[in-house]
PyMOL CGO cylinders between C-alpha atoms (Angstrom):
from pymol import cmd
from pymol.cgo import CYLINDER

trace = [
    CYLINDER, -38.06, 30.61, -1.73, -37.92, 31.24, -4.99, 0.3, 1, 1, 1, 1, 1, 1,
    CYLINDER, -37.92, 31.24, -4.99, -38.99, 27.84, -7.45, 0.3, 1, 1, 1, 1, 1, 1,
    CYLINDER, -38.99, 27.84, -7.45, -36.18, 28.31, -9.76, 0.3, 1, 1, 1, 1, 1, 1,
    CYLINDER, -36.18, 28.31, -9.76, -33.69, 27.80, -6.65, 0.3, 1, 1, 1, 1, 1, 1,
    CYLINDER, -33.69, 27.80, -6.65, -36.17, 24.97, -5.75, 0.3, 1, 1, 1, 1, 1, 1,
    CYLINDER, -36.17, 24.97, -5.75, -35.54, 23.26, -8.67, 0.3, 1, 1, 1, 1, 1, 1,
    CYLINDER, -35.54, 23.26, -8.67, -31.90, 24.24, -9.64, 0.3, 1, 1, 1, 1, 1, 1,
    CYLINDER, -31.90, 24.24, -9.64, -30.94, 23.05, -5.36, 0.3, 1, 1, 1, 1, 1, 1,
    CYLINDER, -30.94, 23.05, -5.36, -33.09, 19.85, -6.23, 0.3, 1, 1, 1, 1, 1, 1,
    CYLINDER, -33.09, 19.85, -6.23, -31.46, 18.81, -9.75, 0.3, 1, 1, 1, 1, 1, 1,
    CYLINDER, -31.46, 18.81, -9.75, -27.85, 19.55, -7.95, 0.3, 1, 1, 1, 1, 1, 1,
    CYLINDER, -27.85, 19.55, -7.95, -28.37, 17.77, -4.83, 0.3, 1, 1, 1, 1, 1, 1,
    CYLINDER, -28.37, 17.77, -4.83, -30.58, 14.50, -7.01, 0.3, 1, 1, 1, 1, 1, 1,
    CYLINDER, -30.58, 14.50, -7.01, -27.27, 14.57, -9.40, 0.3, 1, 1, 1, 1, 1, 1,
    CYLINDER, -27.27, 14.57, -9.40, -24.63, 14.45, -6.62, 0.3, 1, 1, 1, 1, 1, 1,
    CYLINDER, -24.63, 14.45, -6.62, -26.93, 11.38, -5.25, 0.3, 1, 1, 1, 1, 1, 1,
    CYLINDER, -26.93, 11.38, -5.25, -26.64, 9.76, -8.26, 0.3, 1, 1, 1, 1, 1, 1,
    CYLINDER, -26.64, 9.76, -8.26, -22.21, 11.18, -8.33, 0.3, 1, 1, 1, 1, 1, 1,
    CYLINDER, -22.21, 11.18, -8.33, -23.49, 11.95, -12.16, 0.3, 1, 1, 1, 1, 1, 1,
    CYLINDER, -23.49, 11.95, -12.16, -21.52, 14.77, -13.47, 0.3, 1, 1, 1, 1, 1, 1,
    CYLINDER, -21.52, 14.77, -13.47, -23.59, 17.58, -15.53, 0.3, 1, 1, 1, 1, 1, 1,
    CYLINDER, -23.59, 17.58, -15.53, -22.61, 16.30, -18.33, 0.3, 1, 1, 1, 1, 1, 1,
    CYLINDER, -22.61, 16.30, -18.33, -23.44, 12.16, -17.79, 0.3, 1, 1, 1, 1, 1, 1,
    CYLINDER, -23.44, 12.16, -17.79, -27.15, 14.28, -16.39, 0.3, 1, 1, 1, 1, 1, 1,
    CYLINDER, -27.15, 14.28, -16.39, -27.51, 16.22, -19.91, 0.3, 1, 1, 1, 1, 1, 1,
    CYLINDER, -27.51, 16.22, -19.91, -26.81, 13.03, -21.86, 0.3, 1, 1, 1, 1, 1, 1,
    CYLINDER, -26.81, 13.03, -21.86, -29.01, 10.63, -19.54, 0.3, 1, 1, 1, 1, 1, 1,
    CYLINDER, -29.01, 10.63, -19.54, -30.93, 13.13, -19.98, 0.3, 1, 1, 1, 1, 1, 1,
    CYLINDER, -30.93, 13.13, -19.98, -31.22, 14.08, -23.97, 0.3, 1, 1, 1, 1, 1, 1,
    CYLINDER, -31.22, 14.08, -23.97, -30.51, 18.14, -22.68, 0.3, 1, 1, 1, 1, 1, 1,
    CYLINDER, -30.51, 18.14, -22.68, -27.59, 19.94, -23.76, 0.3, 1, 1, 1, 1, 1, 1,
    CYLINDER, -27.59, 19.94, -23.76, -24.45, 19.93, -21.14, 0.3, 1, 1, 1, 1, 1, 1,
    CYLINDER, -24.45, 19.93, -21.14, -24.66, 23.91, -21.11, 0.3, 1, 1, 1, 1, 1, 1,
    CYLINDER, -24.66, 23.91, -21.11, -28.38, 23.82, -19.87, 0.3, 1, 1, 1, 1, 1, 1,
    CYLINDER, -28.38, 23.82, -19.87, -27.71, 21.98, -16.79, 0.3, 1, 1, 1, 1, 1, 1,
    CYLINDER, -27.71, 21.98, -16.79, -25.39, 24.38, -15.60, 0.3, 1, 1, 1, 1, 1, 1,
    CYLINDER, -25.39, 24.38, -15.60, -27.91, 27.01, -16.62, 0.3, 1, 1, 1, 1, 1, 1,
    CYLINDER, -27.91, 27.01, -16.62, -30.31, 25.36, -14.61, 0.3, 1, 1, 1, 1, 1, 1,
    CYLINDER, -30.31, 25.36, -14.61, -28.13, 25.05, -11.55, 0.3, 1, 1, 1, 1, 1, 1,
    CYLINDER, -28.13, 25.05, -11.55, -26.99, 28.63, -11.30, 0.3, 1, 1, 1, 1, 1, 1,
    CYLINDER, -26.99, 28.63, -11.30, -30.30, 29.69, -11.94, 0.3, 1, 1, 1, 1, 1, 1,
    CYLINDER, -30.30, 29.69, -11.94, -29.16, 31.43, -15.29, 0.3, 1, 1, 1, 1, 1, 1,
    CYLINDER, -29.16, 31.43, -15.29, -32.22, 29.29, -17.45, 0.3, 1, 1, 1, 1, 1, 1,
    CYLINDER, -32.22, 29.29, -17.45, -35.88, 28.86, -16.12, 0.3, 1, 1, 1, 1, 1, 1,
    CYLINDER, -35.88, 28.86, -16.12, -36.09, 24.96, -17.38, 0.3, 1, 1, 1, 1, 1, 1,
    CYLINDER, -36.09, 24.96, -17.38, -39.17, 24.01, -19.26, 0.3, 1, 1, 1, 1, 1, 1,
    CYLINDER, -39.17, 24.01, -19.26, -41.96, 21.79, -18.34, 0.3, 1, 1, 1, 1, 1, 1,
    CYLINDER, -41.96, 21.79, -18.34, -40.31, 19.34, -20.89, 0.3, 1, 1, 1, 1, 1, 1,
    CYLINDER, -40.31, 19.34, -20.89, -37.20, 20.01, -19.41, 0.3, 1, 1, 1, 1, 1, 1,
    CYLINDER, -37.20, 20.01, -19.41, -38.50, 19.52, -16.08, 0.3, 1, 1, 1, 1, 1, 1,
    CYLINDER, -38.50, 19.52, -16.08, -39.11, 16.25, -17.43, 0.3, 1, 1, 1, 1, 1, 1,
    CYLINDER, -39.11, 16.25, -17.43, -36.67, 14.61, -18.70, 0.3, 1, 1, 1, 1, 1, 1,
    CYLINDER, -36.67, 14.61, -18.70, -34.36, 15.55, -15.50, 0.3, 1, 1, 1, 1, 1, 1,
    CYLINDER, -34.36, 15.55, -15.50, -36.99, 13.91, -13.31, 0.3, 1, 1, 1, 1, 1, 1,
    CYLINDER, -36.99, 13.91, -13.31, -36.73, 10.64, -15.26, 0.3, 1, 1, 1, 1, 1, 1,
    CYLINDER, -36.73, 10.64, -15.26, -32.66, 11.13, -15.42, 0.3, 1, 1, 1, 1, 1, 1,
    CYLINDER, -32.66, 11.13, -15.42, -32.54, 11.36, -11.39, 0.3, 1, 1, 1, 1, 1, 1,
    CYLINDER, -32.54, 11.36, -11.39, -34.70, 8.75, -10.61, 0.3, 1, 1, 1, 1, 1, 1,
    CYLINDER, -34.70, 8.75, -10.61, -37.76, 10.88, -9.44, 0.3, 1, 1, 1, 1, 1, 1,
    CYLINDER, -37.76, 10.88, -9.44, -41.31, 11.99, -10.50, 0.3, 1, 1, 1, 1, 1, 1,
    CYLINDER, -41.31, 11.99, -10.50, -41.03, 15.67, -11.69, 0.3, 1, 1, 1, 1, 1, 1,
    CYLINDER, -41.03, 15.67, -11.69, -43.13, 17.17, -9.06, 0.3, 1, 1, 1, 1, 1, 1,
    CYLINDER, -43.13, 17.17, -9.06, -40.38, 16.48, -6.24, 0.3, 1, 1, 1, 1, 1, 1,
    CYLINDER, -40.38, 16.48, -6.24, -38.20, 18.69, -8.29, 0.3, 1, 1, 1, 1, 1, 1,
    CYLINDER, -38.20, 18.69, -8.29, -40.72, 21.63, -6.94, 0.3, 1, 1, 1, 1, 1, 1,
    CYLINDER, -40.72, 21.63, -6.94, -40.59, 20.55, -3.20, 0.3, 1, 1, 1, 1, 1, 1,
    CYLINDER, -40.59, 20.55, -3.20, -37.94, 22.53, -1.34, 0.3, 1, 1, 1, 1, 1, 1,
    CYLINDER, -37.94, 22.53, -1.34, -35.14, 20.71, -0.25, 0.3, 1, 1, 1, 1, 1, 1,
    CYLINDER, -35.14, 20.71, -0.25, -36.47, 17.34, -1.62, 0.3, 1, 1, 1, 1, 1, 1,
    CYLINDER, -36.47, 17.34, -1.62, -32.78, 16.21, -2.09, 0.3, 1, 1, 1, 1, 1, 1,
    CYLINDER, -32.78, 16.21, -2.09, -32.05, 15.70, 1.56, 0.3, 1, 1, 1, 1, 1, 1,
    CYLINDER, -32.05, 15.70, 1.56, -35.11, 13.52, 2.30, 0.3, 1, 1, 1, 1, 1, 1,
    CYLINDER, -35.11, 13.52, 2.30, -34.48, 10.13, 3.39, 0.3, 1, 1, 1, 1, 1, 1,
    CYLINDER, -34.48, 10.13, 3.39, -34.78, 7.79, 1.02, 0.3, 1, 1, 1, 1, 1, 1,
    CYLINDER, -34.78, 7.79, 1.02, -37.60, 5.74, 2.53, 0.3, 1, 1, 1, 1, 1, 1,
    CYLINDER, -37.60, 5.74, 2.53, -39.46, 9.48, 2.50, 0.3, 1, 1, 1, 1, 1, 1,
    CYLINDER, -39.46, 9.48, 2.50, -38.20, 9.74, -1.10, 0.3, 1, 1, 1, 1, 1, 1,
    CYLINDER, -38.20, 9.74, -1.10, -39.85, 6.38, -2.16, 0.3, 1, 1, 1, 1, 1, 1,
    CYLINDER, -39.85, 6.38, -2.16, -42.44, 7.47, -0.75, 0.3, 1, 1, 1, 1, 1, 1,
    CYLINDER, -42.44, 7.47, -0.75, -42.59, 10.43, -2.32, 0.3, 1, 1, 1, 1, 1, 1,
    CYLINDER, -42.59, 10.43, -2.32, -42.37, 8.58, -5.95, 0.3, 1, 1, 1, 1, 1, 1,
    CYLINDER, -42.37, 8.58, -5.95, -44.78, 6.45, -5.47, 0.3, 1, 1, 1, 1, 1, 1,
    CYLINDER, -44.78, 6.45, -5.47, -47.70, 8.60, -5.04, 0.3, 1, 1, 1, 1, 1, 1,
    CYLINDER, -47.70, 8.60, -5.04, -50.25, 8.18, -7.74, 0.3, 1, 1, 1, 1, 1, 1,
    CYLINDER, -50.25, 8.18, -7.74, -52.90, 10.58, -8.75, 0.3, 1, 1, 1, 1, 1, 1,
    CYLINDER, -52.90, 10.58, -8.75, -56.15, 8.82, -8.82, 0.3, 1, 1, 1, 1, 1, 1,
    CYLINDER, -56.15, 8.82, -8.82, -58.41, 9.27, -12.40, 0.3, 1, 1, 1, 1, 1, 1,
    CYLINDER, -58.41, 9.27, -12.40, -61.61, 10.02, -11.96, 0.3, 1, 1, 1, 1, 1, 1,
]
cmd.load_cgo(trace, "trace")
C-alpha cells in the first residue's frame, strides 16, 4: 500500500473515531478545511508539519499515521503505540 493511502485512511479513520467533521478537524489542527479533504482523497501530499498538526488534533503520535490500518487498532494497542518513547543517547 502506498504511504499516501495509509495516511489518508488513518486520518479519516481517526477522525471518525473522534466523531468530528473535516471542518472541525481542520480547526483543531489549524489547517484549511479543504486540505483535510484533499489529504483523505489523496489529492495532496501532506507535509511533515501537516502530519504533526493532524496527529496532535487526532490525539496520536505522528508516526502512528504511517502505520497501515492504525485507526483499526484496539484502544489498548493504540495506547501502547502512543506511549512509545524514543531514547536519546
